[in-house]
PDB file of N, CA, C and O in Angstrom:
ATOM      1  N   MET A   1       0.843  -1.188   0.000  1.00  0.00           N
ATOM      2  CA  MET A   1       0.000   0.000   0.000  1.00  0.00           C
ATOM      3  C   MET A   1       0.883   1.243   0.000  1.00  0.00           C
ATOM      4  O   MET A   1       1.908   1.275   0.681  1.00  0.00           O
ATOM      5  N   PRO A   2       0.498   2.252  -0.748  1.00  0.00           N
ATOM      6  CA  PRO A   2       1.246   3.508  -0.738  1.00  0.00           C
ATOM      7  C   PRO A   2       0.969   4.306   0.539  1.00  0.00           C
ATOM      8  O   PRO A   2      -0.084   4.180   1.164  1.00  0.00           O
ATOM      9  N   HIS A   3       1.931   5.113   0.891  1.00  0.00           N
ATOM     10  CA  HIS A   3       1.813   5.989   2.053  1.00  0.00           C
ATOM     11  C   HIS A   3       2.047   7.431   1.625  1.00  0.00           C
ATOM     12  O   HIS A   3       2.677   7.709   0.604  1.00  0.00           O
ATOM     13  N   VAL A   4       1.520   8.338   2.439  1.00  0.00           N
ATOM     14  CA  VAL A   4       1.755   9.764   2.247  1.00  0.00           C
ATOM     15  C   VAL A   4       2.250  10.310   3.582  1.00  0.00           C
ATOM     16  O   VAL A   4       1.639  10.078   4.625  1.00  0.00           O
ATOM     17  N   LEU A   5       3.368  11.040   3.538  1.00  0.00           N
ATOM     18  CA  LEU A   5       3.932  11.703   4.704  1.00  0.00           C
ATOM     19  C   LEU A   5       3.741  13.204   4.520  1.00  0.00           C
ATOM     20  O   LEU A   5       4.119  13.768   3.493  1.00  0.00           O
ATOM     21  N   ILE A   6       3.152  13.843   5.524  1.00  0.00           N
ATOM     22  CA  ILE A   6       2.879  15.283   5.457  1.00  0.00           C
ATOM     23  C   ILE A   6       3.434  15.938   6.711  1.00  0.00           C
ATOM     24  O   ILE A   6       3.255  15.435   7.820  1.00  0.00           O
ATOM     25  N   ARG A   7       4.107  17.061   6.525  1.00  0.00           N
ATOM     26  CA  ARG A   7       4.581  17.872   7.641  1.00  0.00           C
ATOM     27  C   ARG A   7       3.983  19.261   7.498  1.00  0.00           C
ATOM     28  O   ARG A   7       4.123  19.897   6.454  1.00  0.00           O
ATOM     29  N   HIS A   8       3.313  19.736   8.550  1.00  0.00           N
ATOM     30  CA  HIS A   8       2.841  21.114   8.560  1.00  0.00           C
ATOM     31  C   HIS A   8       2.620  21.599   9.984  1.00  0.00           C
ATOM     32  O   HIS A   8       2.524  20.812  10.925  1.00  0.00           O
ATOM     33  N   LYS A   9       2.542  22.924  10.112  1.00  0.00           N
ATOM     34  CA  LYS A   9       2.276  23.548  11.407  1.00  0.00           C
ATOM     35  C   LYS A   9       0.829  24.014  11.444  1.00  0.00           C
ATOM     36  O   LYS A   9       0.251  24.407  10.430  1.00  0.00           O
ATOM     37  N   VAL A  10       0.264  23.957  12.640  1.00  0.00           N
ATOM     38  CA  VAL A  10      -1.109  24.401  12.846  1.00  0.00           C
ATOM     39  C   VAL A  10      -1.133  25.444  13.956  1.00  0.00           C
ATOM     40  O   VAL A  10      -0.225  25.513  14.785  1.00  0.00           O
ATOM     41  N   GLU A  11      -2.189  26.254  13.956  1.00  0.00           N
ATOM     42  CA  GLU A  11      -2.325  27.282  14.993  1.00  0.00           C
ATOM     43  C   GLU A  11      -2.568  26.661  16.365  1.00  0.00           C
ATOM     44  O   GLU A  11      -1.989  27.083  17.365  1.00  0.00           O
ATOM     45  N   ASP A  12      -3.436  25.649  16.392  1.00  0.00           N
ATOM     46  CA  ASP A  12      -3.821  25.025  17.663  1.00  0.00           C
ATOM     47  C   ASP A  12      -4.180  23.561  17.389  1.00  0.00           C
ATOM     48  O   ASP A  12      -5.108  23.279  16.631  1.00  0.00           O
ATOM     49  N   TYR A  13      -3.450  22.640  18.001  1.00  0.00           N
ATOM     50  CA  TYR A  13      -3.656  21.216  17.718  1.00  0.00           C
ATOM     51  C   TYR A  13      -5.093  20.774  18.007  1.00  0.00           C
ATOM     52  O   TYR A  13      -5.685  20.043  17.212  1.00  0.00           O
ATOM     53  N   THR A  14      -5.648  21.204  19.119  1.00  0.00           N
ATOM     54  CA  THR A  14      -7.005  20.769  19.485  1.00  0.00           C
ATOM     55  C   THR A  14      -8.017  21.183  18.420  1.00  0.00           C
ATOM     56  O   THR A  14      -8.875  20.392  18.029  1.00  0.00           O
ATOM     57  N   LYS A  15      -7.913  22.418  17.958  1.00  0.00           N
ATOM     58  CA  LYS A  15      -8.804  22.895  16.887  1.00  0.00           C
ATOM     59  C   LYS A  15      -8.577  22.084  15.614  1.00  0.00           C
ATOM     60  O   LYS A  15      -9.533  21.631  14.984  1.00  0.00           O
ATOM     61  N   TRP A  16      -7.313  21.903  15.236  1.00  0.00           N
ATOM     62  CA  TRP A  16      -6.986  21.136  14.026  1.00  0.00           C
ATOM     63  C   TRP A  16      -7.549  19.725  14.120  1.00  0.00           C
ATOM     64  O   TRP A  16      -8.142  19.230  13.162  1.00  0.00           O
ATOM     65  N   LYS A  17      -7.366  19.068  15.277  1.00  0.00           N
ATOM     66  CA  LYS A  17      -7.798  17.671  15.438  1.00  0.00           C
ATOM     67  C   LYS A  17      -9.308  17.545  15.326  1.00  0.00           C
ATOM     68  O   LYS A  17      -9.801  16.553  14.790  1.00  0.00           O
ATOM     69  N   SER A  18     -10.049  18.522  15.815  1.00  0.00           N
ATOM     70  CA  SER A  18     -11.512  18.431  15.712  1.00  0.00           C
ATOM     71  C   SER A  18     -11.960  18.504  14.250  1.00  0.00           C
ATOM     72  O   SER A  18     -12.893  17.802  13.860  1.00  0.00           O
ATOM     73  N   VAL A  19     -11.313  19.340  13.439  1.00  0.00           N
ATOM     74  CA  VAL A  19     -11.642  19.407  12.009  1.00  0.00           C
ATOM     75  C   VAL A  19     -11.189  18.121  11.319  1.00  0.00           C
ATOM     76  O   VAL A  19     -11.914  17.578  10.485  1.00  0.00           O
ATOM     77  N   PHE A  20     -10.012  17.637  11.656  1.00  0.00           N
ATOM     78  CA  PHE A  20      -9.500  16.376  11.098  1.00  0.00           C
ATOM     79  C   PHE A  20     -10.489  15.239  11.362  1.00  0.00           C
ATOM     80  O   PHE A  20     -10.824  14.479  10.453  1.00  0.00           O
ATOM     81  N   ASP A  21     -10.948  15.127  12.594  1.00  0.00           N
ATOM     82  CA  ASP A  21     -11.893  14.062  12.953  1.00  0.00           C
ATOM     83  C   ASP A  21     -13.237  14.220  12.246  1.00  0.00           C
ATOM     84  O   ASP A  21     -13.867  13.229  11.877  1.00  0.00           O
ATOM     85  N   ALA A  22     -13.670  15.447  12.061  1.00  0.00           N
ATOM     86  CA  ALA A  22     -14.958  15.703  11.411  1.00  0.00           C
ATOM     87  C   ALA A  22     -14.952  15.304   9.934  1.00  0.00           C
ATOM     88  O   ALA A  22     -16.013  15.109   9.342  1.00  0.00           O
ATOM     89  N   HIS A  23     -13.781  15.184   9.347  1.00  0.00           N
ATOM     90  CA  HIS A  23     -13.664  14.839   7.932  1.00  0.00           C
ATOM     91  C   HIS A  23     -13.236  13.388   7.705  1.00  0.00           C
ATOM     92  O   HIS A  23     -12.742  13.042   6.631  1.00  0.00           O
ATOM     93  N   LYS A  24     -13.427  12.548   8.713  1.00  0.00           N
ATOM     94  CA  LYS A  24     -13.040  11.145   8.599  1.00  0.00           C
ATOM     95  C   LYS A  24     -13.748  10.452   7.430  1.00  0.00           C
ATOM     96  O   LYS A  24     -13.109   9.735   6.660  1.00  0.00           O
ATOM     97  N   ALA A  25     -15.040  10.657   7.295  1.00  0.00           N
ATOM     98  CA  ALA A  25     -15.799  10.005   6.218  1.00  0.00           C
ATOM     99  C   ALA A  25     -15.299  10.451   4.847  1.00  0.00           C
ATOM    100  O   ALA A  25     -15.215   9.642   3.923  1.00  0.00           O
ATOM    101  N   MET A  26     -14.966  11.740   4.711  1.00  0.00           N
ATOM    102  CA  MET A  26     -14.453  12.261   3.444  1.00  0.00           C
ATOM    103  C   MET A  26     -13.098  11.617   3.126  1.00  0.00           C
ATOM    104  O   MET A  26     -12.838  11.242   1.982  1.00  0.00           O
ATOM    105  N   ARG A  27     -12.239  11.491   4.141  1.00  0.00           N
ATOM    106  CA  ARG A  27     -10.928  10.879   3.924  1.00  0.00           C
ATOM    107  C   ARG A  27     -11.074   9.406   3.551  1.00  0.00           C
ATOM    108  O   ARG A  27     -10.396   8.921   2.645  1.00  0.00           O
ATOM    109  N   LYS A  28     -11.954   8.703   4.246  1.00  0.00           N
ATOM    110  CA  LYS A  28     -12.169   7.282   3.956  1.00  0.00           C
ATOM    111  C   LYS A  28     -12.716   7.090   2.545  1.00  0.00           C
ATOM    112  O   LYS A  28     -12.267   6.203   1.820  1.00  0.00           O
ATOM    113  N   ALA A  29     -13.687   7.920   2.151  1.00  0.00           N
ATOM    114  CA  ALA A  29     -14.256   7.822   0.804  1.00  0.00           C
ATOM    115  C   ALA A  29     -13.206   8.108  -0.262  1.00  0.00           C
ATOM    116  O   ALA A  29     -13.299   7.598  -1.378  1.00  0.00           O
ATOM    117  N   GLY A  30     -12.214   8.915   0.074  1.00  0.00           N
ATOM    118  CA  GLY A  30     -11.139   9.225  -0.861  1.00  0.00           C
ATOM    119  C   GLY A  30     -10.107   8.123  -0.999  1.00  0.00           C
ATOM    120  O   GLY A  30      -9.305   8.142  -1.932  1.00  0.00           O
ATOM    121  N   GLY A  31     -10.113   7.156  -0.080  1.00  0.00           N
ATOM    122  CA  GLY A  31      -9.184   6.035  -0.171  1.00  0.00           C
ATOM    123  C   GLY A  31      -8.197   5.907   0.968  1.00  0.00           C
ATOM    124  O   GLY A  31      -7.334   5.029   0.939  1.00  0.00           O
ATOM    125  N   GLU A  32      -8.304   6.772   1.983  1.00  0.00           N
ATOM    126  CA  GLU A  32      -7.407   6.649   3.129  1.00  0.00           C
ATOM    127  C   GLU A  32      -7.738   5.387   3.914  1.00  0.00           C
ATOM    128  O   GLU A  32      -8.907   5.085   4.156  1.00  0.00           O
ATOM    129  N   LYS A  33      -6.708   4.655   4.307  1.00  0.00           N
ATOM    130  CA  LYS A  33      -6.884   3.413   5.073  1.00  0.00           C
ATOM    131  C   LYS A  33      -6.529   3.597   6.545  1.00  0.00           C
ATOM    132  O   LYS A  33      -7.294   3.192   7.419  1.00  0.00           O
ATOM    133  N   THR A  34      -5.381   4.200   6.827  1.00  0.00           N
ATOM    134  CA  THR A  34      -4.936   4.399   8.207  1.00  0.00           C
ATOM    135  C   THR A  34      -4.202   5.729   8.308  1.00  0.00           C
ATOM    136  O   THR A  34      -3.784   6.301   7.302  1.00  0.00           O
ATOM    137  N   TYR A  35      -4.054   6.209   9.536  1.00  0.00           N
ATOM    138  CA  TYR A  35      -3.268   7.414   9.765  1.00  0.00           C
ATOM    139  C   TYR A  35      -2.516   7.314  11.085  1.00  0.00           C
ATOM    140  O   TYR A  35      -2.924   6.594  11.997  1.00  0.00           O
ATOM    141  N   HIS A  36      -1.422   8.043  11.169  1.00  0.00           N
ATOM    142  CA  HIS A  36      -0.643   8.222  12.391  1.00  0.00           C
ATOM    143  C   HIS A  36      -0.356   9.713  12.506  1.00  0.00           C
ATOM    144  O   HIS A  36       0.035  10.356  11.532  1.00  0.00           O
ATOM    145  N   ILE A  37      -0.552  10.250  13.690  1.00  0.00           N
ATOM    146  CA  ILE A  37      -0.256  11.663  13.940  1.00  0.00           C
ATOM    147  C   ILE A  37       0.921  11.731  14.899  1.00  0.00           C
ATOM    148  O   ILE A  37       0.899  11.133  15.975  1.00  0.00           O
ATOM    149  N   PHE A  38       1.948  12.465  14.494  1.00  0.00           N
ATOM    150  CA  PHE A  38       3.121  12.686  15.326  1.00  0.00           C
ATOM    151  C   PHE A  38       3.278  14.180  15.562  1.00  0.00           C
ATOM    152  O   PHE A  38       2.935  14.994  14.705  1.00  0.00           O
ATOM    153  N   HIS A  39       3.804  14.535  16.742  1.00  0.00           N
ATOM    154  CA  HIS A  39       4.166  15.914  17.068  1.00  0.00           C
ATOM    155  C   HIS A  39       5.677  15.952  17.262  1.00  0.00           C
ATOM    156  O   HIS A  39       6.280  14.966  17.685  1.00  0.00           O
ATOM    157  N   THR A  40       6.284  17.090  16.951  1.00  0.00           N
ATOM    158  CA  THR A  40       7.681  17.223  17.350  1.00  0.00           C
ATOM    159  C   THR A  40       7.721  17.335  18.874  1.00  0.00           C
ATOM    160  O   THR A  40       6.752  17.771  19.495  1.00  0.00           O
ATOM    161  N   THR A  41       8.829  16.944  19.462  1.00  0.00           N
ATOM    162  CA  THR A  41       8.916  16.900  20.928  1.00  0.00           C
ATOM    163  C   THR A  41       8.819  18.276  21.575  1.00  0.00           C
ATOM    164  O   THR A  41       8.422  18.387  22.735  1.00  0.00           O
ATOM    165  N   ASP A  42       9.177  19.326  20.837  1.00  0.00           N
ATOM    166  CA  ASP A  42       9.177  20.659  21.442  1.00  0.00           C
ATOM    167  C   ASP A  42       7.995  21.533  21.010  1.00  0.00           C
ATOM    168  O   ASP A  42       7.875  22.664  21.482  1.00  0.00           O
ATOM    169  N   ASP A  43       7.126  21.043  20.133  1.00  0.00           N
ATOM    170  CA  ASP A  43       6.012  21.867  19.654  1.00  0.00           C
ATOM    171  C   ASP A  43       4.834  20.979  19.235  1.00  0.00           C
ATOM    172  O   ASP A  43       4.885  20.346  18.180  1.00  0.00           O
ATOM    173  N   PRO A  44       3.780  20.929  20.049  1.00  0.00           N
ATOM    174  CA  PRO A  44       2.628  20.082  19.707  1.00  0.00           C
ATOM    175  C   PRO A  44       1.861  20.554  18.476  1.00  0.00           C
ATOM    176  O   PRO A  44       1.008  19.827  17.967  1.00  0.00           O
ATOM    177  N   ASN A  45       2.150  21.752  17.994  1.00  0.00           N
ATOM    178  CA  ASN A  45       1.489  22.279  16.807  1.00  0.00           C
ATOM    179  C   ASN A  45       2.295  22.051  15.537  1.00  0.00           C
ATOM    180  O   ASN A  45       1.875  22.462  14.456  1.00  0.00           O
ATOM    181  N   ASN A  46       3.432  21.408  15.654  1.00  0.00           N
ATOM    182  CA  ASN A  46       4.264  21.047  14.508  1.00  0.00           C
ATOM    183  C   ASN A  46       4.032  19.558  14.252  1.00  0.00           C
ATOM    184  O   ASN A  46       4.537  18.714  14.992  1.00  0.00           O
ATOM    185  N   LEU A  47       3.276  19.239  13.213  1.00  0.00           N
ATOM    186  CA  LEU A  47       2.790  17.879  12.999  1.00  0.00           C
ATOM    187  C   LEU A  47       3.500  17.177  11.856  1.00  0.00           C
ATOM    188  O   LEU A  47       3.884  17.788  10.859  1.00  0.00           O
ATOM    189  N   VAL A  48       3.658  15.878  12.035  1.00  0.00           N
ATOM    190  CA  VAL A  48       4.071  14.976  10.967  1.00  0.00           C
ATOM    191  C   VAL A  48       2.993  13.901  10.911  1.00  0.00           C
ATOM    192  O   VAL A  48       2.711  13.237  11.909  1.00  0.00           O
ATOM    193  N   LEU A  49       2.396  13.738   9.740  1.00  0.00           N
ATOM    194  CA  LEU A  49       1.273  12.820   9.556  1.00  0.00           C
ATOM    195  C   LEU A  49       1.672  11.733   8.570  1.00  0.00           C
ATOM    196  O   LEU A  49       2.273  12.019   7.534  1.00  0.00           O
ATOM    197  N   LEU A  50       1.345  10.505   8.885  1.00  0.00           N
ATOM    198  CA  LEU A  50       1.624   9.382   7.997  1.00  0.00           C
ATOM    199  C   LEU A  50       0.312   8.671   7.705  1.00  0.00           C
ATOM    200  O   LEU A  50      -0.358   8.177   8.612  1.00  0.00           O
ATOM    201  N   PHE A  51      -0.043   8.627   6.426  1.00  0.00           N
ATOM    202  CA  PHE A  51      -1.289   8.016   5.989  1.00  0.00           C
ATOM    203  C   PHE A  51      -0.997   6.825   5.090  1.00  0.00           C
ATOM    204  O   PHE A  51      -0.020   6.827   4.340  1.00  0.00           O
ATOM    205  N   GLU A  52      -1.844   5.811   5.168  1.00  0.00           N
ATOM    206  CA  GLU A  52      -1.824   4.710   4.207  1.00  0.00           C
ATOM    207  C   GLU A  52      -3.044   4.903   3.307  1.00  0.00           C
ATOM    208  O   GLU A  52      -4.147   5.165   3.786  1.00  0.00           O
ATOM    209  N   TRP A  53      -2.830   4.770   1.992  1.00  0.00           N
ATOM    210  CA  TRP A  53      -3.901   4.965   1.009  1.00  0.00           C
ATOM    211  C   TRP A  53      -4.072   3.716   0.160  1.00  0.00           C
ATOM    212  O   TRP A  53      -3.169   2.885   0.064  1.00  0.00           O
ATOM    213  N   ASN A  54      -5.233   3.595  -0.447  1.00  0.00           N
ATOM    214  CA  ASN A  54      -5.470   2.445  -1.321  1.00  0.00           C
ATOM    215  C   ASN A  54      -4.777   2.595  -2.671  1.00  0.00           C
ATOM    216  O   ASN A  54      -4.546   1.596  -3.352  1.00  0.00           O
ATOM    217  N   SER A  55      -4.436   3.840  -3.078  1.00  0.00           N
ATOM    218  CA  SER A  55      -3.663   4.049  -4.303  1.00  0.00           C
ATOM    219  C   SER A  55      -3.037   5.442  -4.275  1.00  0.00           C
ATOM    220  O   SER A  55      -3.559   6.354  -3.634  1.00  0.00           O
ATOM    221  N   VAL A  56      -1.931   5.593  -4.966  1.00  0.00           N
ATOM    222  CA  VAL A  56      -1.279   6.900  -5.068  1.00  0.00           C
ATOM    223  C   VAL A  56      -2.186   7.874  -5.812  1.00  0.00           C
ATOM    224  O   VAL A  56      -2.271   9.044  -5.439  1.00  0.00           O
ATOM    225  N   ASP A  57      -2.863   7.409  -6.859  1.00  0.00           N
ATOM    226  CA  ASP A  57      -3.756   8.283  -7.621  1.00  0.00           C
ATOM    227  C   ASP A  57      -4.861   8.861  -6.742  1.00  0.00           C
ATOM    228  O   ASP A  57      -5.167  10.050  -6.829  1.00  0.00           O
ATOM    229  N   ASN A  58      -5.459   8.024  -5.896  1.00  0.00           N
ATOM    230  CA  ASN A  58      -6.506   8.516  -5.000  1.00  0.00           C
ATOM    231  C   ASN A  58      -5.946   9.499  -3.972  1.00  0.00           C
ATOM    232  O   ASN A  58      -6.595  10.493  -3.646  1.00  0.00           O
ATOM    233  N   ALA A  59      -4.756   9.227  -3.466  1.00  0.00           N
ATOM    234  CA  ALA A  59      -4.122  10.137  -2.510  1.00  0.00           C
ATOM    235  C   ALA A  59      -3.859  11.482  -3.165  1.00  0.00           C
ATOM    236  O   ALA A  59      -4.150  12.523  -2.576  1.00  0.00           O
ATOM    237  N   ARG A  60      -3.315  11.475  -4.374  1.00  0.00           N
ATOM    238  CA  ARG A  60      -3.040  12.740  -5.077  1.00  0.00           C
ATOM    239  C   ARG A  60      -4.336  13.508  -5.338  1.00  0.00           C
ATOM    240  O   ARG A  60      -4.399  14.720  -5.136  1.00  0.00           O
ATOM    241  N   ARG A  61      -5.353  12.801  -5.783  1.00  0.00           N
ATOM    242  CA  ARG A  61      -6.645  13.434  -6.079  1.00  0.00           C
ATOM    243  C   ARG A  61      -7.208  14.097  -4.810  1.00  0.00           C
ATOM    244  O   ARG A  61      -7.681  15.233  -4.847  1.00  0.00           O
ATOM    245  N   PHE A  62      -7.148  13.375  -3.710  1.00  0.00           N
ATOM    246  CA  PHE A  62      -7.654  13.908  -2.448  1.00  0.00           C
ATOM    247  C   PHE A  62      -6.850  15.127  -2.000  1.00  0.00           C
ATOM    248  O   PHE A  62      -7.420  16.143  -1.601  1.00  0.00           O
ATOM    249  N   LEU A  63      -5.533  15.021  -2.070  1.00  0.00           N
ATOM    250  CA  LEU A  63      -4.677  16.111  -1.602  1.00  0.00           C
ATOM    251  C   LEU A  63      -4.772  17.362  -2.477  1.00  0.00           C
ATOM    252  O   LEU A  63      -4.413  18.453  -2.035  1.00  0.00           O
ATOM    253  N   GLU A  64      -5.245  17.215  -3.691  1.00  0.00           N
ATOM    254  CA  GLU A  64      -5.427  18.363  -4.590  1.00  0.00           C
ATOM    255  C   GLU A  64      -6.853  18.904  -4.557  1.00  0.00           C
ATOM    256  O   GLU A  64      -7.160  19.858  -5.271  1.00  0.00           O
ATOM    257  N   SER A  65      -7.719  18.321  -3.754  1.00  0.00           N
ATOM    258  CA  SER A  65      -9.136  18.688  -3.769  1.00  0.00           C
ATOM    259  C   SER A  65      -9.406  20.022  -3.076  1.00  0.00           C
ATOM    260  O   SER A  65      -8.700  20.423  -2.150  1.00  0.00           O
ATOM    261  N   GLN A  66     -10.430  20.680  -3.548  1.00  0.00           N
ATOM    262  CA  GLN A  66     -10.897  21.929  -2.948  1.00  0.00           C
ATOM    263  C   GLN A  66     -11.409  21.677  -1.532  1.00  0.00           C
ATOM    264  O   GLN A  66     -11.228  22.514  -0.649  1.00  0.00           O
ATOM    265  N   GLU A  67     -12.044  20.535  -1.315  1.00  0.00           N
ATOM    266  CA  GLU A  67     -12.571  20.205   0.003  1.00  0.00           C
ATOM    267  C   GLU A  67     -11.452  20.155   1.039  1.00  0.00           C
ATOM    268  O   GLU A  67     -11.616  20.644   2.156  1.00  0.00           O
ATOM    269  N   LEU A  68     -10.317  19.567   0.669  1.00  0.00           N
ATOM    270  CA  LEU A  68      -9.195  19.511   1.602  1.00  0.00           C
ATOM    271  C   LEU A  68      -8.643  20.908   1.864  1.00  0.00           C
ATOM    272  O   LEU A  68      -8.344  21.245   3.009  1.00  0.00           O
ATOM    273  N   ARG A  69      -8.505  21.712   0.839  1.00  0.00           N
ATOM    274  CA  ARG A  69      -7.999  23.081   1.037  1.00  0.00           C
ATOM    275  C   ARG A  69      -8.899  23.853   2.011  1.00  0.00           C
ATOM    276  O   ARG A  69      -8.407  24.566   2.886  1.00  0.00           O
ATOM    277  N   GLN A  70     -10.206  23.707   1.854  1.00  0.00           N
ATOM    278  CA  GLN A  70     -11.136  24.391   2.756  1.00  0.00           C
ATOM    279  C   GLN A  70     -11.004  23.871   4.184  1.00  0.00           C
ATOM    280  O   GLN A  70     -11.008  24.650   5.137  1.00  0.00           O
ATOM    281  N   ALA A  71     -10.888  22.556   4.328  1.00  0.00           N
ATOM    282  CA  ALA A  71     -10.747  21.967   5.663  1.00  0.00           C
ATOM    283  C   ALA A  71      -9.450  22.418   6.327  1.00  0.00           C
ATOM    284  O   ALA A  71      -9.435  22.701   7.525  1.00  0.00           O
ATOM    285  N   MET A  72      -8.357  22.487   5.556  1.00  0.00           N
ATOM    286  CA  MET A  72      -7.078  22.918   6.120  1.00  0.00           C
ATOM    287  C   MET A  72      -7.153  24.373   6.589  1.00  0.00           C
ATOM    288  O   MET A  72      -6.604  24.718   7.635  1.00  0.00           O
ATOM    289  N   LYS A  73      -7.822  25.210   5.829  1.00  0.00           N
ATOM    290  CA  LYS A  73      -7.982  26.610   6.229  1.00  0.00           C
ATOM    291  C   LYS A  73      -8.798  26.698   7.513  1.00  0.00           C
ATOM    292  O   LYS A  73      -8.433  27.419   8.442  1.00  0.00           O
ATOM    293  N   LYS A  74      -9.904  25.960   7.557  1.00  0.00           N
ATOM    294  CA  LYS A  74     -10.764  25.943   8.742  1.00  0.00           C
ATOM    295  C   LYS A  74     -10.015  25.409   9.961  1.00  0.00           C
ATOM    296  O   LYS A  74     -10.233  25.878  11.078  1.00  0.00           O
ATOM    297  N   ALA A  75      -9.137  24.433   9.751  1.00  0.00           N
ATOM    298  CA  ALA A  75      -8.404  23.795  10.844  1.00  0.00           C
ATOM    299  C   ALA A  75      -7.249  24.642  11.360  1.00  0.00           C
ATOM    300  O   ALA A  75      -6.700  24.352  12.423  1.00  0.00           O
ATOM    301  N   GLY A  76      -6.873  25.684  10.625  1.00  0.00           N
ATOM    302  CA  GLY A  76      -5.789  26.543  11.081  1.00  0.00           C
ATOM    303  C   GLY A  76      -4.404  26.092  10.682  1.00  0.00           C
ATOM    304  O   GLY A  76      -3.443  26.321  11.416  1.00  0.00           O
ATOM    305  N   VAL A  77      -4.282  25.453   9.524  1.00  0.00           N
ATOM    306  CA  VAL A  77      -2.953  25.095   9.022  1.00  0.00           C
ATOM    307  C   VAL A  77      -2.240  26.396   8.675  1.00  0.00           C
ATOM    308  O   VAL A  77      -2.765  27.221   7.927  1.00  0.00           O
ATOM    309  N   LYS A  78      -1.031  26.574   9.229  1.00  0.00           N
ATOM    310  CA  LYS A  78      -0.323  27.857   9.129  1.00  0.00           C
ATOM    311  C   LYS A  78       0.640  27.966   7.957  1.00  0.00           C
ATOM    312  O   LYS A  78       0.986  29.077   7.557  1.00  0.00           O
ATOM    313  N   ASP A  79       1.072  26.876   7.411  1.00  0.00           N
ATOM    314  CA  ASP A  79       2.097  26.946   6.375  1.00  0.00           C
ATOM    315  C   ASP A  79       1.764  25.999   5.235  1.00  0.00           C
ATOM    316  O   ASP A  79       0.809  25.224   5.303  1.00  0.00           O
ATOM    317  N   GLN A  80       2.559  26.079   4.205  1.00  0.00           N
ATOM    318  CA  GLN A  80       2.407  25.164   3.071  1.00  0.00           C
ATOM    319  C   GLN A  80       2.944  23.802   3.507  1.00  0.00           C
ATOM    320  O   GLN A  80       4.106  23.704   3.901  1.00  0.00           O
ATOM    321  N   PRO A  81       2.134  22.760   3.447  1.00  0.00           N
ATOM    322  CA  PRO A  81       2.609  21.449   3.891  1.00  0.00           C
ATOM    323  C   PRO A  81       3.703  20.885   2.976  1.00  0.00           C
ATOM    324  O   PRO A  81       3.719  21.127   1.770  1.00  0.00           O
ATOM    325  N   ASP A  82       4.602  20.136   3.585  1.00  0.00           N
ATOM    326  CA  ASP A  82       5.545  19.314   2.824  1.00  0.00           C
ATOM    327  C   ASP A  82       4.873  17.960   2.655  1.00  0.00           C
ATOM    328  O   ASP A  82       4.467  17.344   3.640  1.00  0.00           O
ATOM    329  N   ILE A  83       4.750  17.491   1.415  1.00  0.00           N
ATOM    330  CA  ILE A  83       4.032  16.243   1.131  1.00  0.00           C
ATOM    331  C   ILE A  83       4.955  15.304   0.371  1.00  0.00           C
ATOM    332  O   ILE A  83       5.592  15.694  -0.607  1.00  0.00           O
ATOM    333  N   TYR A  84       5.018  14.050   0.839  1.00  0.00           N
ATOM    334  CA  TYR A  84       5.833  13.024   0.195  1.00  0.00           C
ATOM    335  C   TYR A  84       4.968  11.796  -0.066  1.00  0.00           C
ATOM    336  O   TYR A  84       4.299  11.299   0.840  1.00  0.00           O
ATOM    337  N   PHE A  85       4.982  11.314  -1.288  1.00  0.00           N
ATOM    338  CA  PHE A  85       4.302  10.080  -1.651  1.00  0.00           C
ATOM    339  C   PHE A  85       5.345   8.963  -1.556  1.00  0.00           C
ATOM    340  O   PHE A  85       6.397   9.025  -2.191  1.00  0.00           O
ATOM    341  N   LEU A  86       5.036   7.953  -0.759  1.00  0.00           N
ATOM    342  CA  LEU A  86       6.012   6.920  -0.435  1.00  0.00           C
ATOM    343  C   LEU A  86       5.529   5.540  -0.860  1.00  0.00           C
ATOM    344  O   LEU A  86       4.338   5.232  -0.808  1.00  0.00           O
ATOM    345  N   LYS A  87       6.486   4.719  -1.280  1.00  0.00           N
ATOM    346  CA  LYS A  87       6.176   3.302  -1.448  1.00  0.00           C
ATOM    347  C   LYS A  87       7.089   2.552  -0.499  1.00  0.00           C
ATOM    348  O   LYS A  87       8.231   2.946  -0.260  1.00  0.00           O
ATOM    349  N   GLU A  88       6.565   1.469   0.033  1.00  0.00           N
ATOM    350  CA  GLU A  88       7.289   0.733   1.063  1.00  0.00           C
ATOM    351  C   GLU A  88       8.555   0.111   0.490  1.00  0.00           C
ATOM    352  O   GLU A  88       8.540  -0.482  -0.588  1.00  0.00           O
ATOM    353  N   GLY A  89       9.628   0.254   1.215  1.00  0.00           N
ATOM    354  CA  GLY A  89      10.905  -0.353   0.842  1.00  0.00           C
ATOM    355  C   GLY A  89      11.126  -1.594   1.683  1.00  0.00           C
ATOM    356  O   GLY A  89      10.624  -2.673   1.369  1.00  0.00           O
ATOM    357  N   GLN A  90      11.870  -1.430   2.736  1.00  0.00           N
ATOM    358  CA  GLN A  90      12.167  -2.550   3.625  1.00  0.00           C
ATOM    359  C   GLN A  90      11.717  -2.230   5.025  1.00  0.00           C
ATOM    360  O   GLN A  90      11.606  -1.066   5.409  1.00  0.00           O
ATOM    361  N   GLN A  91      11.460  -3.270   5.782  1.00  0.00           N
ATOM    362  CA  GLN A  91      11.088  -3.131   7.172  1.00  0.00           C
ATOM    363  C   GLN A  91      11.868  -4.175   7.944  1.00  0.00           C
ATOM    364  O   GLN A  91      12.103  -5.274   7.442  1.00  0.00           O
ATOM    365  N   GLY A  92      12.264  -3.847   9.139  1.00  0.00           N
ATOM    366  CA  GLY A  92      13.009  -4.805   9.935  1.00  0.00           C
ATOM    367  C   GLY A  92      12.989  -4.426  11.390  1.00  0.00           C
ATOM    368  O   GLY A  92      12.353  -3.450  11.786  1.00  0.00           O
ATOM    369  N   SER A  93      13.671  -5.182  12.162  1.00  0.00           N
ATOM    370  CA  SER A  93      13.831  -4.882  13.583  1.00  0.00           C
ATOM    371  C   SER A  93      15.277  -5.202  13.965  1.00  0.00           C
ATOM    372  O   SER A  93      15.968  -5.968  13.294  1.00  0.00           O
ATOM    373  N   VAL A  94      15.700  -4.596  15.049  1.00  0.00           N
ATOM    374  CA  VAL A  94      17.080  -4.824  15.527  1.00  0.00           C
ATOM    375  C   VAL A  94      17.061  -5.345  16.929  1.00  0.00           C
ATOM    376  O   VAL A  94      18.117  -5.599  17.508  1.00  0.00           O
TER     377      VAL A  94
END
């Protein structure tokens, strides 16, 4: 499964998370399978998000949608997100 890694800053995590949660059905309909939310250790408003999608095409379509742009504005995203489309390489443990 393809993954998408996004890094962006938000004005207020609690506000952002409520908008994120409210759009769960929209994300699922777009092809999102799972998500992980990470914060940097020194700033809870500096987020790194990792999503699993059913296809890269669906992820790109969703990330370019007007609905997402509106939701990001409403959620208080402060900067232009860094977005990376990833395919799984190797996994292991030590």
